[in-house]
Every structure is written in structure tokens, then in C-alpha cells.
Kinemage of the C-alpha trace (Angstrom):
@kinemage 1
@onewidth
@group {chain A} dominant
@subgroup {mainchain}
@vectorlist {calphas} color= white
{ca met a 1} P -0.033 -0.007 -0.004
{ca arg a 2} L 1.247 3.533 -0.987
{ca ile a 3} L 1.420 6.283 1.601
{ca leu a 4} L 2.267 9.927 0.852
{ca ile a 5} L 3.708 11.779 3.712
{ca val a 6} L 3.090 15.581 3.473
{ca glu a 7} L 5.386 17.254 5.915
{ca asp a 8} L 7.669 20.296 5.714
{ca glu a 9} L 9.978 19.332 8.539
{ca arg a 10} L 12.597 16.985 6.955
{ca ser a 11} L 13.449 15.199 10.247
{ca val a 12} L 9.851 14.408 10.846
{ca ser a 13} L 9.240 13.151 7.392
{ca glu a 14} L 12.366 10.924 7.544
{ca leu a 15} L 11.295 9.451 10.864
{ca leu a 16} L 7.882 8.744 9.391
{ca arg a 17} L 9.380 7.196 6.223
{ca arg a 18} L 11.509 4.894 8.319
{ca trp a 19} L 8.627 3.717 10.445
{ca leu a 20} L 6.335 3.266 7.470
{ca thr a 21} L 9.004 1.385 5.468
{ca glu a 22} L 9.572 -0.933 8.483
{ca trp a 23} L 5.682 -1.698 8.367
{ca asn a 24} L 5.961 -2.577 4.626
{ca tyr a 25} L 4.355 0.537 3.183
{ca ser a 26} L 5.544 2.090 -0.076
{ca val a 27} L 6.382 5.682 0.788
{ca asn a 28} L 6.492 9.089 -1.102
{ca val a 29} L 7.300 12.346 0.683
{ca ala a 30} L 6.213 15.868 -0.327
{ca pro a 31} L 7.285 18.968 1.593
{ca ser a 32} L 4.197 21.050 0.764
{ca ala a 33} L 0.552 20.726 -0.180
{ca thr a 34} L 1.372 21.890 -3.756
{ca asp a 35} L 4.051 19.214 -4.147
{ca ala a 36} L 1.787 16.631 -2.682
{ca leu a 37} L -0.862 17.304 -5.352
{ca lys a 38} L 1.777 16.921 -8.069
{ca thr a 39} L 2.888 13.662 -6.486
{ca met a 40} L -0.601 12.408 -6.443
{ca leu a 41} L -1.091 13.227 -10.010
{ca ala a 42} L 2.004 11.189 -10.954
{ca asp a 43} L 1.663 8.330 -8.437
{ca pro a 44} L -1.662 8.352 -6.395
{ca ala a 45} L -1.396 7.013 -2.812
{ca glu a 46} L -4.048 5.017 -1.001
{ca ile a 47} L -3.299 6.895 2.298
{ca ile a 48} L -2.048 10.457 2.842
{ca leu a 49} L -0.558 11.413 6.188
{ca cys a 50} L -0.696 15.228 6.130
{ca asp a 51} L 0.496 18.099 8.270
{ca ile a 52} L -2.262 20.711 8.596
{ca arg a 53} L 0.054 23.793 8.920
{ca met a 54} L 2.742 24.105 6.364
{ca pro a 55} L 4.641 27.185 4.998
{ca gly a 56} L 3.471 28.467 1.613
{ca his a 57} L 0.139 29.346 0.141
{ca his a 58} L -1.670 26.118 0.820
{ca asp a 59} L -2.257 23.929 3.969
{ca gly a 60} L -3.346 20.412 4.593
{ca leu a 61} L -7.063 21.395 4.496
{ca trp a 62} L -6.604 22.798 1.007
{ca leu a 63} L -4.879 19.557 -0.087
{ca ala a 64} L -7.671 17.503 1.510
{ca glu a 65} L -10.329 19.321 -0.527
{ca arg a 66} L -8.518 18.623 -3.745
{ca val a 67} L -7.722 15.058 -2.929
{ca arg a 68} L -11.318 14.399 -1.861
{ca ala a 69} L -12.498 15.708 -5.232
{ca lys a 70} L -10.139 13.856 -7.525
{ca trp a 71} L -9.362 10.750 -5.405
{ca pro a 72} L -12.449 10.106 -3.226
{ca arg a 73} L -11.182 6.656 -2.057
{ca thr a 74} L -7.911 7.965 -0.780
{ca lys a 75} L -7.857 7.961 3.053
{ca ile a 76} L -6.377 11.063 4.778
{ca ile a 77} L -4.924 11.235 8.197
{ca met a 78} L -4.189 14.772 9.320
{ca ala a 79} L -1.536 15.733 11.850
{ca ser a 80} L -0.728 18.830 13.864
{ca gly a 81} L 1.487 20.058 16.633
{ca val a 82} L -1.489 21.498 18.358
{ca val a 83} L -5.074 20.474 18.515
{ca glu a 84} L -7.146 23.157 16.792
{ca thr a 85} L -10.877 22.578 17.133
{ca asp a 86} L -11.701 24.484 14.013
{ca ala a 87} L -9.127 22.457 11.951
{ca val a 88} L -10.377 19.196 13.418
{ca glu a 89} L -14.012 20.094 12.522
{ca lys a 90} L -12.969 21.068 8.967
{ca ser a 91} L -10.945 17.848 8.665
{ca gln a 92} L -13.950 15.768 9.684
{ca lys a 93} L -16.285 17.577 7.160
{ca leu a 94} L -13.671 16.737 4.434
{ca gly a 95} L -13.875 12.961 5.318
{ca val a 96} L -10.495 12.738 7.005
{ca val a 97} L -10.378 9.363 8.753
{ca asp a 98} L -8.126 10.380 11.637
{ca phe a 99} L -6.381 13.218 13.335
{ca val a 100} L -3.024 12.649 15.190
{ca thr a 101} L -0.933 15.097 17.174
{ca lys a 102} L 2.819 15.640 17.077
{ca pro a 103} L 5.153 14.592 18.252
{ca phe a 104} L 4.170 11.339 16.684
{ca asp a 105} L 3.711 8.300 18.913
{ca arg a 106} L 4.568 5.192 17.081
{ca glu a 107} L 1.547 3.200 18.277
{ca val a 108} L -0.908 5.980 17.893
{ca leu a 109} L 0.220 6.382 14.238
{ca arg a 110} L 0.046 2.657 13.748
{ca lys a 111} L -3.554 2.497 14.990
{ca ala a 112} L -4.519 5.523 12.811
{ca leu a 113} L -3.090 3.643 9.784
{ca asp a 114} L -5.089 0.497 10.852
{ca arg a 115} L -8.314 2.598 10.903
{ca ala a 116} L -7.495 4.175 7.516
{ca thr a 117} L -6.972 0.752 6.061
{ca ala a 118} L -10.161 -0.605 7.539
{ca ala a 119} L -12.126 2.326 6.329
{ca gly a 120} L -12.072 0.572 2.865
């Protein structure tokens, strides 16, 4: 199964890549929402693990809207360093399957991936 990590902090994306590779996922990484959309056009992922807040013009919610429109079966897990009620509510309306907080806990992430996979 392919996962796209959308994370602007290189150390975080490398940690996630290592964990996901250990768990036998095929992993692509994009440092921004715009790059993630380009990656999805070239090589769509079944699951996206996306930071909500990123530098640049677009955030994770912008990406989720576009992914939902073009790839409705792709499961999205949102991540953030702080729990923002407004962002969580918007994520839920966009059909995001889970919301995890940073710093990432290995088991919490694993359970979120299990829920995304089970969501069909």
C-alpha cells in the first residue's frame, strides 16, 4: 500500500518514512501541499498522512479538499502540533479518517493507519 507523507520538517518526514517502510508501506514524501498534489497526479497514494499547517500558500485542508474531489477513495490522516478545534472540525467535514498530534507516537500512528486501512 502506498502512503504519501506531506510534511515540511525533513527530520519528521524521515522518521515517518523509516517507520512506514518498516511496516512494509511504499512511501513518497512531499514537503508542501502543492508538491503533494503533483505527487498524487503522478503516483496516487491510498493513504495520505498530512500536516495541517505548512509554509506556503496552501495547507493540509486545501490539499484534503482537492484530494477528496479527485481521489475520493484515498484515506487522509491529518497531523498537527496543536489540536485546533476548527481544523479538526473542517477535517472531519472533508472526510479525514483520523487526526493525530505531534510529536508522533509510534503506536498512535499505527492505530490511525489501521483505521484508515479498515475504512475501505
